[in-house]
C-alpha positions as CSV (number, residue, x, y, z in Angstrom):
1,M,79.3,-72.4,56.0
2,A,81.2,-74.0,58.8
3,Q,78.0,-75.1,60.6
4,V,76.6,-76.7,57.5
5,L,79.8,-78.5,56.6
6,A,80.0,-79.8,60.1
7,K,76.4,-81.1,59.9
8,Y,77.5,-83.2,56.9
9,G,80.7,-84.4,58.6
10,L,82.9,-82.4,56.2
11,K,86.0,-80.6,57.2
12,P,88.5,-78.8,54.9
13,D,92.2,-79.1,55.3
14,K,94.5,-76.3,56.6
15,H,94.4,-74.6,53.1
16,M,90.6,-74.6,53.3
17,R,90.3,-77.2,50.5
18,M,88.7,-80.6,50.4
19,N,87.5,-83.3,48.0
20,C,84.3,-82.4,46.3
21,P,81.4,-83.9,48.2
22,F,79.3,-84.3,45.0
23,H,81.5,-86.8,43.2
24,E,84.5,-89.1,43.7
25,D,87.6,-87.0,43.9
26,K,91.3,-87.9,44.2
27,T,92.6,-84.4,44.8
28,P,90.9,-81.5,46.6
29,S,88.8,-79.4,44.1
30,F,86.5,-77.7,46.6
31,Q,87.7,-74.4,48.1
32,V,85.9,-73.1,51.2
33,Y,85.7,-69.4,52.0
34,Y,84.4,-68.9,55.5
35,K,84.5,-65.1,55.5
36,T,81.9,-65.0,52.6
37,H,80.2,-68.2,53.5
38,T,80.8,-69.5,50.0
39,A,82.6,-72.3,48.3
40,Y,84.1,-72.6,44.8
41,Y,84.3,-75.9,42.8
42,F,87.3,-76.4,40.4
43,S,86.6,-80.0,39.2
44,S,85.4,-80.4,35.6
45,N,83.8,-83.7,36.6
46,C,81.2,-82.0,38.7
47,P,77.9,-80.3,37.8
48,T,79.0,-77.5,40.1
49,H,82.2,-76.9,38.1
50,G,83.2,-73.2,38.0
51,K,80.5,-72.2,40.3
52,S,80.6,-70.2,43.5
53,L,77.9,-71.5,45.8
54,D,76.6,-70.1,49.0
55,V,75.3,-72.1,51.9
56,I,71.8,-72.5,50.5
57,D,73.1,-73.7,47.1
58,F,75.4,-76.2,48.9
59,I,72.5,-77.7,50.7
60,M,70.5,-77.8,47.5
61,Y,73.2,-79.9,45.7
62,Q,74.0,-82.0,48.8
63,E,70.3,-82.9,49.5
64,K,69.1,-82.7,45.9
65,C,66.2,-80.5,47.0
66,T,64.5,-77.3,46.0
67,K,65.8,-73.8,47.1
68,H,62.8,-73.5,49.5
69,E,63.6,-76.9,51.1
70,A,67.3,-75.9,51.4
71,I,66.3,-72.7,53.2
72,L,64.2,-74.6,55.7
73,K,67.1,-77.1,56.3
74,A,69.5,-74.2,56.8
75,Q,67.1,-72.7,59.4
76,D,67.1,-76.1,61.1
77,F,70.9,-76.3,61.1
78,T,71.3,-72.8,62.6
79,G,68.3,-72.8,64.9
80,I,66.8,-69.8,63.3
81,P,63.0,-69.8,63.7
82,N,60.8,-69.7,60.6
83,P,59.2,-66.2,60.5
84,I,56.5,-67.4,58.1
85,T,54.7,-69.6,60.6
86,P,54.9,-67.9,64.0
87,Q,53.8,-70.0,67.0
88,R,51.7,-68.8,69.8
89,P,53.6,-69.4,73.1
90,H,50.8,-71.6,74.5
91,C,49.7,-73.3,71.3
92,K,51.6,-75.6,68.9
93,R,49.4,-74.8,66.0
94,P,50.7,-72.1,63.6
95,A,48.8,-68.8,64.1
96,R,48.2,-68.2,60.4
97,H,46.4,-71.5,59.8
98,V,44.0,-71.3,62.8
99,S,40.4,-70.5,62.1
100,A,39.2,-71.4,65.6
101,P,40.8,-71.0,69.0
102,C,42.7,-73.8,70.6
103,A,41.6,-75.1,74.0
104,L,43.8,-72.5,75.9
105,C,42.9,-69.4,73.8
106,P,39.6,-68.7,75.6
107,V,41.2,-69.4,78.9
108,L,44.0,-66.9,78.2
109,G,41.6,-64.4,76.6
110,R,43.3,-64.5,73.2
111,V,41.4,-64.4,69.9
112,P,43.1,-66.0,67.0
113,R,43.4,-64.3,63.7
114,Q,40.9,-65.4,61.2
115,D,42.1,-67.3,58.2
116,P,41.2,-65.3,55.0
117,N,41.0,-68.5,53.0
118,P,39.1,-71.0,55.1
């Protein structure tokens, strides 16, 4: 949660509270829990009122995006590679979408996996 809040330029006070980033707030109504990587929203003026959100949910509300897009953004923030589209070390094209070898595959003696749905 700390990495994600830092990416958005948000920092809670010494009591781990801050103004809600989803609406105008005069008093802190957003409680951060770093140990569980969650946050709780107390404000009744917010669509997140009474909800405990994890990092992915926070990104969804902040970016107004889908859960899948939020997961991809969280991966970008943390530097975790996407396991769905593995890269060959010599080739920038994703291995699962390749139906023919790239220019280096024959040179390196590698045969790409055939795409089941060409």
